C-alpha positions in Angstrom: 0.0 0.0 0.0 1.3 3.5 -0.9 1.0 6.1 1.7 0.0 9.7 1.1 2.9 11.6 -0.4 4.5 8.5 -2.1 2.7 8.6 -5.4 4.4 10.7 -8.1 2.3 12.5 -10.6 4.4 14.6 -13.0 1.5 16.8 -14.1 0.5 17.5 -10.5 0.8 20.7 -8.5 -1.9 23.4 -8.2 -1.7 27.1 -8.7 -4.2 29.9 -8.0 -4.2 33.7 -8.0 -6.6 36.5 -7.2 -6.1 40.3 -7.9 -8.4 43.3 -7.6 -7.6 45.8 -10.2 -9.0 48.7 -8.2 -6.5 47.9 -5.4 -9.3 47.0 -3.0 -8.0 44.7 -0.2 -9.6 41.4 0.5 -9.2 38.6 3.1 -6.7 35.8 2.5 -9.6 33.4 3.3 -10.6 33.3 -0.4 -7.3 32.1 -1.8 -7.2 29.3 0.9 -10.7 28.1 -0.3 -9.5 28.3 -3.9 -6.4 26.2 -3.5 -8.2 23.7 -1.2 -10.5 22.6 -4.1 -7.4 21.2 -5.8 -6.3 19.2 -2.8 -5.6 16.1 -4.9 -3.1 17.9 -7.0 -0.8 18.2 -3.9 0.7 15.4 -1.8 1.4 17.3 1.4 5.1 18.0 0.7 4.7 21.7 0.2 2.2 24.6 0.1 2.4 28.3 0.2 1.1 31.7 -0.5 2.3 35.2 -1.6 0.2 38.2 -0.5 0.5 41.8 -1.7 -0.7 44.9 0.1 -0.7 43.3 3.5 1.7 45.6 5.3 0.4 49.1 4.5 1.8 50.5 7.8 5.3 49.4 6.7 4.9 49.8 3.0 8.2 51.7 2.6 10.3 49.0 4.3 11.5 45.6 3.1 9.8 42.8 4.9 12.3 40.0 5.4 10.7 36.6 6.2 13.3 34.2 7.5 13.5 30.6 8.5 16.0 29.6 11.2 17.2 26.2 12.0 18.6 27.2 15.4 18.9 30.2 17.8 22.6 30.4 16.9 21.7 30.9 13.2 19.2 33.6 14.3 21.8 35.4 16.3 24.3 35.4 13.5 21.8 36.5 10.9 20.4 39.3 13.1 24.0 40.6 13.7 24.4 40.7 9.9 21.1 42.5 9.4 21.9 45.1 12.1 25.2 45.9 10.3 23.5 46.5 7.0 20.0 47.7 7.7 18.0 49.9 10.0 15.5 47.5 11.7 12.1 49.3 12.2 10.3 46.3 13.7 11.0 42.6 14.3 8.8 39.7 15.6 7.9 36.1 15.2 5.6 35.6 12.3 2.2 34.8 13.8 1.2 31.2 13.5 -1.3 28.8 15.1 -0.5 25.3 16.3 -2.2 22.7 14.1 -1.5 19.0 14.0 -1.1 18.9 10.3 2.0 21.2 10.3 5.0 19.8 12.2 8.8 20.3 12.6 8.5 24.0 12.0 11.7 26.1 12.1 12.0 29.4 13.8 10.0 31.9 11.6 10.8 35.6 12.0 9.9 38.8 10.3 12.0 42.0 10.0 10.9 45.4 8.5 14.1 47.0 7.4 15.6 49.7 5.2 19.3 49.8 4.1 21.6 51.9 6.2 22.6 55.1 4.3 26.3 54.6 5.1 26.2 51.0 3.7 24.4 52.1 0.6 27.0 54.9 0.0 29.9 52.5 0.5 28.4 49.9 -1.8 27.5 52.4 -4.6 24.4 50.3 -5.3 20.8 51.1 -5.7 18.6 50.2 -2.7 17.1 47.1 -4.3 20.4 45.9 -5.6 21.9 46.3 -2.2 19.0 44.4 -0.6 19.2 41.6 -3.2 22.9 41.1 -2.4 22.3 41.0 1.3 19.6 38.3 0.8 22.0 36.1 -1.2 24.7 36.7 1.4 22.5 35.4 4.1 21.3 32.5 2.1 24.7 31.3 1.0 26.9 32.2 3.9 24.9 31.9 7.1 24.3 28.3 7.8 20.8 27.6 9.1 19.3 30.9 7.9 17.1 31.3 4.8 15.4 34.5 3.7 12.3 33.3 1.8 10.6 36.7 1.3 12.2 40.1 0.9 9.8 42.6 -0.8 8.0 45.7 0.3 4.3 45.5 1.4 4.2 41.8 0.5 5.1 38.5 2.1 5.5 34.8 1.3 4.1 32.2 3.7 5.1 28.6 3.0 5.7 25.2 4.7 5.7 21.5 4.3 2.0 20.5 4.2 -1.1 20.8 2.2 -1.7 24.4 1.2 -5.0 24.8 3.0 -3.3 23.7 6.2 -0.4 26.0 5.5 -2.9 28.9 5.2 -4.5 28.1 8.5 -1.0 27.6 10.1 0.0 31.2 9.1 -3.4 32.6 9.9 -3.7 34.0 6.4 -7.4 34.7 6.9 -6.3 37.5 9.2 -4.4 39.3 6.5 -5.9 41.6 3.9 -4.3 42.4 0.5 -5.2 43.3 -3.1 -3.5 40.3 -4.6 -2.8 36.7 -3.5 -1.2 33.6 -5.1 -1.1 30.1 -3.9 0.6 26.8 -4.6 0.0 23.1 -3.8 3.1 21.1 -4.4 3.6 17.7 -5.9 7.4 17.5 -6.0 8.9 15.2 -8.6 12.6 15.9 -8.6 13.5 17.7 -5.4 12.7 16.9 -1.7 9.8 18.5 0.2 11.2 20.9 2.8 10.1 24.3 4.1 12.4 26.4 1.9 11.6 24.3 -1.2 7.9 25.0 -1.1 6.4 27.6 -3.5 6.2 30.6 -3.9 9.8 31.4 -4.6 10.5 35.1 -4.2 13.1 37.8 -4.6 12.3 41.4 -3.6 8.7 42.0 -4.7 8.7 39.2 -7.4 7.2 35.8 -6.6 6.5 32.8 -8.7 4.2 29.8 -8.3 4.7 27.1 -10.9 3.1 23.8 -12.1 5.4 21.9 -14.4 8.9 20.7 -15.1 11.7 22.8 -16.7 13.8 20.7 -19.0 16.2 23.6 -19.6 16.9 24.0 -15.9 20.7 23.4 -16.1 21.2 25.8 -19.0 19.0 28.4 -17.4 20.7 28.1 -14.0 24.2 28.4 -15.5 23.2 31.4 -17.5 21.5 33.3 -14.6 24.3 32.6 -12.2 26.7 34.6 -14.5 24.7 37.7 -13.5 25.3 37.2 -9.8 22.3 35.1 -8.8 22.9 32.2 -6.4 20.8 29.1 -7.0 20.9 27.4 -3.7 17.8 25.3 -3.8 18.3 23.1 -6.9 14.8 23.7 -8.1 13.5 25.1 -11.4 11.1 27.5 -9.9 13.9 29.4 -8.1 15.5 29.9 -11.5 12.3 31.2 -13.1 12.1 33.8 -10.3 15.6 35.0 -10.9 15.0 35.2 -14.7 11.9 37.3 -14.1 13.9 39.6 -11.8 16.8 39.9 -14.2 14.6 40.6 -17.3 12.3 43.1 -15.6 14.3 44.9 -12.9 17.8 44.8 -14.5 17.1 44.7 -18.2 13.9 46.7 -18.1 11.8 44.4 -20.3 8.1 44.7 -20.1 6.1 41.7 -19.0 4.8 41.2 -22.5 8.4 41.1 -23.7 9.4 38.8 -20.8 6.7 36.3 -21.9 8.1 36.5 -25.4 11.5 35.5 -24.0 10.7 32.7 -21.6 7.9 31.2 -23.8 9.2 32.5 -27.1 7.3 31.9 -30.3 8.7 29.3 -32.6 10.9 30.6 -35.5 8.3 29.6 -38.1 5.7 31.6 -36.2 8.0 34.6 -36.1 8.6 34.4 -39.8 4.9 34.9 -40.4 4.6 38.1 -38.3 4.4 41.7 -39.6 7.9 43.2 -40.1 8.0 45.4 -36.9 6.7 42.6 -34.7 9.0 40.1 -36.4 12.0 42.3 -35.7 11.2 42.6 -32.0 10.7 38.8 -31.5 13.9 38.1 -33.5 15.8 40.5 -31.2 14.4 39.0 -28.0 15.1 35.4 -29.2 18.7 36.2 -30.1 19.7 38.5 -27.3 18.0 36.6 -24.5 18.3 33.0 -25.9 19.7 31.7 -22.5 16.5 32.8 -20.7 14.2 30.6 -23.0 12.4 28.1 -20.8 11.6 24.7 -22.3 9.3 22.0 -20.9 5.7 22.0 -19.7 4.8 24.8 -17.3 2.1 27.1 -16.1 3.2 30.0 -13.9 1.7 32.9 -12.0 4.2 35.7 -11.5 3.3 38.3 -8.9 5.0 41.7 -8.7 4.5 45.1 -7.2 1.0 46.1 -8.5 0.2 43.2 -10.8 0.1 39.5 -11.8 1.2 37.7 -15.0 -0.1 34.2 -15.9 1.7 32.3 -18.6 1.7 28.8 -20.1 4.5 27.2 -22.0 4.1 27.7 -25.8 2.6 24.3 -26.3 0.2 24.7 -23.4 1.1 21.4 -21.7 -0.3 22.5 -18.4 -3.8 23.7 -17.6 -4.7 27.3 -16.7 -8.0 29.0 -16.5 -8.8 32.8 -16.1 -12.0 34.3 -14.9 -13.2 37.9 -14.3 -15.9 39.4 -12.1 -16.1 43.2 -12.0 -12.7 44.5 -10.9 -11.4 41.1 -9.8 -9.4 38.6 -11.9 -9.0 34.9 -10.9 -6.4 32.5 -12.2 -6.2 28.8 -11.4 -5.2 25.3 -12.7 -8.9 24.4 -12.7 -12.1 26.3 -13.2 -13.6 24.8 -10.1 -11.0 26.6 -8.0 -12.4 29.9 -9.3 -16.0 29.0 -9.1 -15.8 28.0 -5.5 -15.1 31.7 -4.6 -16.9 33.4 -7.5 -19.6 31.2 -9.1 -21.1 34.1 -11.2 -18.2 35.1 -13.4 -18.5 37.8 -16.1 -16.2 35.9 -18.4 -14.0 32.8 -18.2 -11.4 31.5 -20.7 -8.3 29.4 -21.1 -5.2 31.4 -22.4 -3.3 30.0 -25.4 0.2 28.6 -25.0 2.7 31.4 -24.7 -0.1 34.0 -24.4 0.5 36.1 -21.3 -2.4 37.4 -19.2 -1.2 40.5 -17.4 -3.3 42.2 -14.8 -2.3 45.5 -13.1 -3.8 47.5 -10.3 -5.0 50.5 -12.3 -7.7 52.1 -10.1 -10.4 50.1 -11.8 -9.3 50.3 -15.4 -9.2 46.8 -16.8 -5.9 46.0 -18.6 -5.8 42.3 -18.4 -5.8 41.4 -22.1 
């Protein structure tokens, strides 16, 4: 007899996302209900959420969410943070004891801003400085792992089914304008707290269903630009590619979609000249960031979401809209459970991005 968590389903994993385009904040309870419908897509080895707009009182500060294996690791990490940042507030991340979540590490939260003296010495922009400090902690301080580092947002993840992870972190007590969720069915890497989705860097976070066959090539390429892939998982690499293309190379999210899920050359050949030239440029200049293999992802960022399938659409994804709210999920049932009366519902084509931004009510999702 196979026990729960022992069966391997390569097409497993569940993703879900909600965003309100007017910026209205909603309870985290809805995203828990959505991901819970897809319980059978997970096996209890990882679940998590990203939530945006949840720290309005600290919106100008980076919220560092950190796992610690020991009090010694916490002491060493806090000493490092104090040398590089002004700590505005720090505390344990609120959790509730439930029998389904066990062996939890120490889980702390710090609201910080880089020290002016350190910024001046480094000659870096604020976000570049914070990124380097995150990688410094994650690669050099044994037993400490920063799993969330953006402003006015936070990642909450653990080993367990996602609905249990949501209850563990008391996500129903948070309010935000955007949430994403993931139920994990790991096929190539072990289930552990840091390896659960979402993966995040600064305000970018990614939830992912699929398997990236180009992982080694993508990893080697992105590490040339200073990123440190410490977790041996493809979703971590996707997150760094998004950060690199958007924050560092200033590509739009439409352009990013055309890089990581690039049209086939024969498709490009049939495009009008101006569009053809753009896609040829993106394919040639950013060839190392092309992602191959089956995937569906939801990328969350400051003020928006992007949903994207691989160009062959080998993983499911459904999008629904109701008034100012857009819903994205692996299955339509995960949308209908929280909004049965949708204005519209559709399944995006392979390689076709769905980009939603908080625009004060103006719909810009297609």
